[in-house]
N, C-alpha and C positions, 0 to 999 in steps of 0.2 A: 087816096085809098091805101096802097100799101103803106107813102111812109106813116098812115094814121095807127097800121096796126103795125110799122115798125117799130115808131115812138112807146106804141101801148106794153112791145115785148120787152123793149129798156123799163120801161117803169116796175112793168111786174117781174124783172130780172131783180133790177135795185131793191126793189117790195121784199123779194125773198133772199136776198143778200141780208138786209139788216132785220128780218125775222129769224133767222140762222143765227146771227151774232145774238139777239136779244135772249135766243132759248140756249144762250153759253155758249155761241158757236164761236167765239172769240176767238179758237183755237185753230179753227177752219178759216179767218181771217188773218192769222198771224201765220199759217202757210202758204197761203195766197200771194201773202207781200213777201215773204221769203223765196218763194219760185222765181215772183216776179225782179225783184231784184239781184237774184241770181241768173237768170236769162240774160238782163241790162249791165253785167258788173263781171271779168275774169277771177276778181280779189275779192266776191263777197262771199262765196259758200266754200268754206274751209275751219279747220278746228283754231287757228290763230288769230282770226277775223270773229270769231264764235265768243272765242274770251276776250277781245277786243269790246262786242259788244257787252258783256257781262260785266266788266268791269265798268265803263265808262255808265252805263246802267244803277251799279252799284252805292252812288250816292245817293240817288234818289230812290231808293232801291230800301234802304237801313229803312228810313223815314217813311217808307212805307208803308210798312210793317205796322207802326205806330200810328199813320194816319187810316189806316184801315179800322184798325180800335177804335178812334176817337166817328170812324162816318157811321159803322157800326153802331155805335151809343146813339144816334141818332146828331153829330155833334158836325163838326168841321172845324179845318185848322190852318191858314191860308199862310201862317208867317215864318212856316219851318226852311224856306229858300232865306230868308233874309239871318235869323239865325245863324245858318250855317256859315256865310260870310262874317256875323259878328261874333265866330269863334273863331275863325281864321283871325282877326285883327287882334281879338284878343289874348289870342296866346305871340303873336307876333308881338303889340305892343305892350305889353304888360309884361306876360312871365317872358318871352326870349330876352327883354332887354335887362332882366333879373337875373344877372348869371347863378345865384346862390337857391333856384328855384329847379329843385333836378324835373328831368322829363318827365319821371311819373309821374311826380307832384302835380307838374302841366297840364299832363293830361287830368288827374283826377277834378282838379278845379275844374278843368274847360267840361265836364262832367258836369261838377255842381252848376255851373251855371248856364247849362242847357236847361235843367231839371227846375233849376229857380225862374226862367222863364217861361219853362210850363207848365208851372204851377200858379206865376200869375193872368197866365191868359187861363188855366181853370176857374183862379179866383174871380176873374169877374165872368165866367161863365155859370157856376155854382153859388156864388154867395149874391155878385153884386145886381144877377138875372141880366146878362147882357144875353142878346144874340147868337152864338158863335161867331157869326162870319162877318159881324161887326167890331166884336173884339179883337179877333186876331186881325183882320184886318188894320185896325190901328196899334198892334202892337207889333204888326209885321211894319210899319212908318214910321215907328218908332225904335223899332231894333236896327234899322236899316240906317235911320238918322243917325242912331249913336254908333256902328258901325265907321262911317266914317267921320263921324265926330273922334274917335279913341286914333283912327289911324291920320286923319288931318288929311284925307281923299287920297293917300298916295299908298301906295303897294310896298308891299316890304318884304325882300327873301328870306326863305329859311329855309337855314343848313343842317338845322339840327337834325342828325341820322335816324331818331326816334320818329320825328314827325312825320318824315320822308317815306320810312318802311311804311306806314302806317297807308301810303298812295301805292307807294311803286313797291314796293316786298313782296316776296312769295316766299308762302309755305309748301315745298316741295316745289311742282310746275303751277300752282292756282295764285293768285293774286290774292294779295291781302285783303283788295278789297272786295274780291268778289267769295274770299271765305268769311267777312264778318256779313256781307250781302245775306250769304244763304242762312248762316247763324242767326241770323235775325228774323230770319223766314221759320225756319224750324223751330226756334225756340216760342213765335208766337202760334205757330200751330195748334204746338204740343199743349197750349196754357190752353186755346180755345178748346180742344179739340178732351185735353182730356184734367179741366182744373173748373173747379165751383164759378171765381173768380170771370173765368172766360163766359161760363153759362151765363151770368149775370148781366156781361156787354150786352148778349144779343138779348138778355128780356127786357130790357133797359132800352135799348134801340126801340124795340117791339111795343112796350108798352109800361113808358116810364115811370106815370100813376101808380099802377097796379104794381108794378116791381116795387115801390115804394112802400105800398099797403101790406105787401106779400112778407116785408121785413126787413127789404134790401136797402142797403145808405147809397139811391143814386146819388147825392152830392160827394160822397168820398169816394166810389168807383170813377165818375167821372172827371176827379177831382186830379185822380191818381193816372187815368191815361193821357191827359193834359203831362203831366209829369214825365209820362215814359219818353211819349215821345219828344219833349224837349231833350230828356238824356241820348235816344237815336237819333233825334239832327245835330245834335254837337257829338256824335261819333261821326255824324257824317258829314260834319264842317272838317273833322280831322282827317278821315279821309278826303277831301276836297284841295285842302293844303297842301296834302301831304303828295297828288296828283300834280296840282301844281305848281309848287317849291315856293308860289307865295303867297301874300293874305292882299286880299281884292275884295276894297270893300263892295264892289256892286258886283259884286261872284254871286250869282245862283237867284237870280232874278226870277227866272222862271221856272225854278222848281219846285217850287211851290205850287203851281198850277198843273201843271207836268205831275207832277203825285197825286192829286187828287183827279186828274185826266186818269191816269193808271189805274189806281183805286175802284172808278166807275167803271170802267173797260173791261174792269176783274170783276163786275155784277154787284157791288156793292151798293145800296140805294142812299140819296139822302133824305129818307125818310125815315133812313134808320132799320137796324132789327136784320139787314142782309150780310150778305158775304163771307167772301171764304181766300185764305189765303194763297192756295192755291191759284185760282182764278186771277188771282192779282197778280202772283211773278208772272201769269202770262201777260197781264194788261202791261206789268214796267218791259215786258220784254218786248209787246207790241210799240212801246216807245222803244228803246233801245233799238230795236230793229230800222224802223225808219228813218229816226238820225244818223246810222251810220250808213243803210242805203242810199239816200240826198245826200250823202256827204261823199260818199265813193263815186256816183254819177253826179259829182259837184255841181247839183242843182244849185242856183242862189241864195243867198242868206234869208230873203225876205221871200224867198218860195218856201221856205222852210219855217216860216213862222209863220203862213198863211198856213200849209196842212196841218200844223197841230192847231192851229187854233177850227179847222173845221174836224180836226177828230176831237179836240173839246166839246165839241157839237154834237158830234155825235154819239158821244159816254153820256149828255147831259137825255137827249134823244134815245138811247139808248133802256136808262135810269127811267126815262118816263113813259115807255115801251111798258118794261116789265112792269111798272106802276100799274095802267091800264089792266095789262092783261091778268095782274093778280085781283084785281076788281072785280073784275068779270067771274072769276073762279076757274 
């Protein structure tokens, strides 16, 4: 009898925790895991480690701003991790081998490549009528394969100072990746809060047919969101290249799902029409804190992968709980 009461108490506790997070209590969950890792590791709680966390999540965080916009509009993009790897290989194999191309032009070309990839994703969704999941899953494999092809499946060391600065440089005391991460979120916040474009994104996600009848160019806005995300993925790719110091065709294999997990944890809905940049920021931090804490505790890699899977399930479950709650009114 006592065991039954104890089991019932545990179930109620788990249900309460899930309900708190579903109600927007992700910050509460983040605080709990920060306390946990602080108690377990003497190296976790400190300014330098928190800067390390921000720097480590900046790669996925920059692109998460774009993915959040796509998910709010009712779409999804799984190809961003592959895009980051491809950009690194593109820079190393094509741009840096041609010494006549200046670094600034190389960065512009890399951004244009990212935007072109985003444009292809957007056209597949808007013009060809592909389901976003299938379209971007297909392009993810095509892009990843292209990264292996142009690099001949080899990593290439990159020593160009400007690309290194993207990953290891500082502006004052703040790492450049963190500055780019925060800038992406501030700009996205301003667009969603103060512009007609931002209102249209929410409108399309809430009811695309009603938006079309209201005169909103649903296809053009949807296409632009994929182009924006491609641009942000190219910035993330340059940051990743600068951090690692070499182009790796297999880089960022889990980044696509990490980004989607962070956005869903932050309250965005796979049905569209919901999401905000502050909660997405907390979702990205949650991913970073978990990764950093598990590394400091020397948790084996396979358990880290397992934990990420649980977190992804939690994100989808929370999305479902929020959907059911909204239907009940």
